[in-house]
C-alpha positions, 0 to 999 in steps of 0.5 A, a space after each residue: 919924832 913927829 916926822 918919823 911917826 907920820 912916815 911910820 903910819 904911812 908905811 903901815 897903811 901901805 902895808 895894810 892896803 897891799 894885804 887887803 888887795 891880796 885878800 880881795 884878789 884871792 877871795 873877791 869872787 865870793 864878796 858882795 859889796 854892800 850898797 853903802 860902800 858902792 859910792 867909794 867904788 864909784 870914786 875910782 875915776 875921781 882920784 885915779 889921776 893923783 897916783 898917776 901924777 905922783 908916780 910919774 914924778 917919783 919915776 923921773 926923780 928915781 931915774 936920775 937919783 944915782 947921778 953924782 950931783 944928786 947922790 949927796 942931796 938929802 932933800 932930793 932923796 927925801 922928796 923922792 921917797 915921799 913921792 913913792 910913798 904917797 904915790 903907792 898909797 894913792 895907787 892902792 886906794 885907787 885899786 881898792 876903789 876899782 875892785 869895789 866898782 868891778 863888783 857892780 853889774 856891767 863890769 866884766 869881760 877881758 878888758 876889765 880884767 887886764 885893767 885890774 891886773 895892770 893896776 894891781 901891778 902898779 901898786 905892787 911894783 911901786 910898793 916894792 920900790 919904796 920898801 927896798 930903795 935904800 937897800 944895798 943891792 938896789 942899783 941904778 940899773 934896778 932903779 931905772 928898770 923898776 921906774 920904767 916898769 911902773 910907767 909902762 904898767 900905768 900907760 897900759 892900765 890907762 889904755 884899758 881904762 880908756 877902753 872901758 870908759 870910751 869904747 874898744 881901742 879908744 886911744 890907738 883907734 885913730 892910728 890902728 883903725 883909720 876912719 872907715 871907708 864909705 860903703 857904696 849905697 848899692 852894697 850897703 846894709 841898713 843895720 851894718 853900714 848905717 845903724 851900727 856905726 851909730 852904736 859904735 861911735 856913741 853907745 858901745 863904750 858903755 855897752 860892750 862885752 867888757 863893760 855891759 852897763 845895765 846888762 846891755 850889749 850893743 855890739 851884735 845882733 843877738 845881744 841887741 834882740 836880748 836887751 838888758 836888765 830893763 827888758 827888750 831894747 826895742 819893739 820892731 815896727 813900734 818906735 813909740 814903744 821902744 825903750 831905746 828911743 825913750 832913753 835917747 830922747 830923755 833930757 840930757 840931765 836925766 839919770 837914764 838918758 843915753 848916752 850919759 851926760 858929758 859923753 858925745 850925744 847923738 845928732 838929730 840925724 842919728 836919732 832919726 836913723 834909729 827911729 826909722 830903722 825900728 819903724 821899718 821893723 828893725 831888720 838886720 839884713 835889709 839892703 839900703 837900695 831895697 828901700 823906696 828911693 824917697 824913703 826917709 831912712 834911705 835919704 838919711 843913709 845916703 849921707 853916710 854912704 858913698 854913691 853907687 859905684 859907676 856902672 854906666 855901660 861903655 859903648 863902641 859906636 859914635 853918636 848919632 847926628 843931632 839934626 837927624 835926631 831932632 828930625 825923627 822926634 815928633 808927637 808920637 815918637 821920642 828919641 832921647 840920650 840914655 845918659 849925659 855925654 853918652 851916644 846911646 839912645 832910647 826910643 819910646 813910641 806912643 798913640 796906638 791909633 797912629 802907629 804904623 810899621 814905618 815908625 820903626 823903619 824910619 829909625 834906620 839912620 840911628 839903628 846903631 845908637 838905639 839901645 832901648 826900645 819901648 813899644 808898650 801897647 802898640 799894635 806891633 806884629 810878628 813881621 816887625 821883628 825883622 826891622 827890630 832885629 836891625 838895631 844891632 846894639 839893642 839891650 832892652 825891648 818892651 813889647 808888653 801888650 802888643 799883637 806879638 804872638 812869639 812866632 818870629 821872636 827867633 829873628 831877635 837871636 842876632 841881637 847879641 846884646 839884648 838882655 831884657 825882653 818884656 812880653 807881658 800881656 801878649 798872647 804867646 803861642 806854644 811856638 814862642 817857647 822855642 823862640 825865646 830859648 833861641 835868644 842866648 843873650 837874654 837875662 830877664 824875660 817878663 811873661 806874666 798874663 801871656 796865656 802860657 801855662 805854668 808847666 811850660 814856663 817851668 820847662 822854659 826856666 829849667 832849660 834857660 837857667 841864666 834867664 830870670 822869668 817874671 811870671 807875676 801874681 798867681 791867683 790860687 783862689 785864696 783871698 788876699 789882704 788889700 793894701 791900705 787906702 791912701 790919704 792924698 791930701 797934701 796938707 792936713 791943716 787948712 783955713 777954709 773948708 777942704 775936700 777929703 781926698 782918699 784913693 786906692 791903687 786897685 780898681 773897684 775898691 770901696 773905702 769906708 770911713 768914720 769921723 767919730 773915732 770908731 773903727 770903720 767896717 764894711 757895713 757901718 762905715 760911711 762909703 767914701 765918694 769924691 766931694 766930701 768936705 772937711 770944715 772943722 777939726 776932724 779925725 778920719 779912720 778909713 779902711 779899704 774893702 773889696 769882694 773876694 779880698 780881706 779888708 785892709 788895715 785901718 788908716 788914720 789921718 787928723 785934719 785941723 782947721 786954723 782960721 787965724 794966725 797971730 801977728 806975733 808969738 813968744 814964750 813967757 815960759 819956754 820949753 826945754 832947750 833940747 825940745 825947742 823946735 824952731 822957737 815959738 813959731 813952731 806952734 803956728 807954722 802949720 807943719 804937724 810933727 808926726 809921731 817922733 817927738 825928737 824930730 825938731 817939730 815938737 815943743 817939750 817941757 817939764 814946766 808950765 809952758 806959757 805962750 803969748 800971742 798978739 794980733 794987730 786987729 781984734 779977732 773973734 775966737 770960739 775955740 783954741 786947739 792944742 795938738 799934744 802927744 801922749 807917749 807913756 813910755 817916754 813920760 810924755 802925758 797930755 796936759 793935766 791942765 790947760 788955761 786960756 787967758 785973753 784981753 785987749 792988752 797984756 795987762 787986762 787979760 781974763 780967764 776964758 777957758 780951763 780944761 782938765 783932762 782925765 788922769 792918765 792910766 798905765 795902759 793908755 796908748 800912744 796918741 796925738 790928740 787935738 785938745 779943744 778949749 771952747 771959750 765961754 763966748 766969742 771975744 774980740 781979742 788982741 792978746 792971748 796967753 795959753 798955759 799948758 801944765 805938765 803932770 808934776 809928780 809921775 804916777 806911782 806905776 811909772 818906773 821913773 817916779 818922783 819927777 815931773 812928766 813932759 808935755 809936748 805940743 806941735 801946733 796951736 789952732 785958733 778958730 
């Protein structure tokens, strides 16, 4: 009787659960799950494996139940029945939890719907099999078909569940979508081929049209620009203010850290790629090769791209004699191979004072091999075009700032391979227009500062659409904004006084600067002149000015003096493992961390950070500077307290200085600041303990709240 009552209760429970599921499917669109029920829905991933195991076991036993050897086994039939019953009940409970979970924000789209319906089919089919498996019409064929149907639906539902959790086509991706072929760097776009793959591999599992956690989708440009329920994902050009980077760089244990703990995390290179992409204005159509060769983003992108496809030109002539090339080379004429193992040669001729036409005539022995000829600023005359025309394989000719007038350019028409002709800075006459048009092989001609009127150049372009005419900058009389002054110092940390080195690529520019934190202007700012020395911690703000131009943007550079270095350094209380840099020596390596706190050059902690230093010989210290970061959006604040302890040994240290900065404000801007701790008097010290205290309770206006803030340091300077 007890067994029967248990079984009857379970059967009634299964019936009730099925009715509830049907009810939910019919009116679920108008149901709102209260907050206290949401934890039940979130248990869906926790118990989903129980019905899977039970139903697979029941399917295997059901598949063979009609064999002669098992038909008379009561235990076999009873055990199978209990497996079907318990599996169906757990499947129903799991389905209900999933239905609750699907009502939360971020669970919509076709994938969630397919997962839901296949899960519900598993419940209904397994319930039907249990209820009718003892009926007279229930045959071996029906049993096997039903069991196979349950397992098939389990597999399909599991596939879609994996897509929801891990991203599109997670299970079959290695088979259906093999690893993408690397894109050649010369054809790659920064976003499509470098940034987007990071999102695809690490983020899109939770932020796709089928599962948009936080209302955020990262699969297309429009959705990226839109952001999620917490606002815009990034501020183009300002990575330090971008929510995306704040979430990425949060400690992995934080609730809002992205990706969530337990999922594949972004590597340091991937974080740097996203940071640099946002810093460079988060453009979606920019080509990788449009970035400067030494640009950090381009260097990182090269690791994920294929080298540019070979475009080396093939030549049908033999190489010149090495002895002849060596003989023709001198102090004013350089002959060099265009590429390794290539017969093609390039020629550069220098020194205007020593130039004679014979410098070209002497090259007759290698006239077939010369493909580039650079005569920039040489006094080349029109008559020498006949000599140049003998270089039958010439591709590139530079006649910038020569004495050519263009009256004999038609002689070059015989050069069937000549593609590029530079005539910038030459005084071309009207006849040159017709002469250039006669050279049919040209694809690029530089004509800036040639004296040719715009209308004639326009007519030339109209008649030669296959040629790119480079005209240069046209002064329309409107002021142009100066580009920024350049801080040319190679190091910003020094031990002895150093010279400030500022410059600007445009001649005649005045550079005004300040050292008191104010913005320089054309009147109050100090005029920069070479020879200015920096002897102490200094923050320089500089701006370029020139009559007839708009002033440049302000450039800021911080210089730090570091007279002493400890003989040993260690942590008494260390940083967070994610922001530990290269250990304690990170703080004395004289390598500033810049604006990216996740680049491995910063030390970060949410607890008191305690640093211990030792010196082999006593040192007289007056000032200790902690270089710290403030980035309110990432919960990084300046220390709320700094203590300096020192003495002759670790057991006899006294408090030498205490610094308590002002309380943070909501609108405090991003900054990297040296926090100066002045000792009350000079002390000969051999031991030093430095304590930097983070804010323990975030301000009420901070969105995270009720958690400690972060303190970040990249250097400690001792003077």
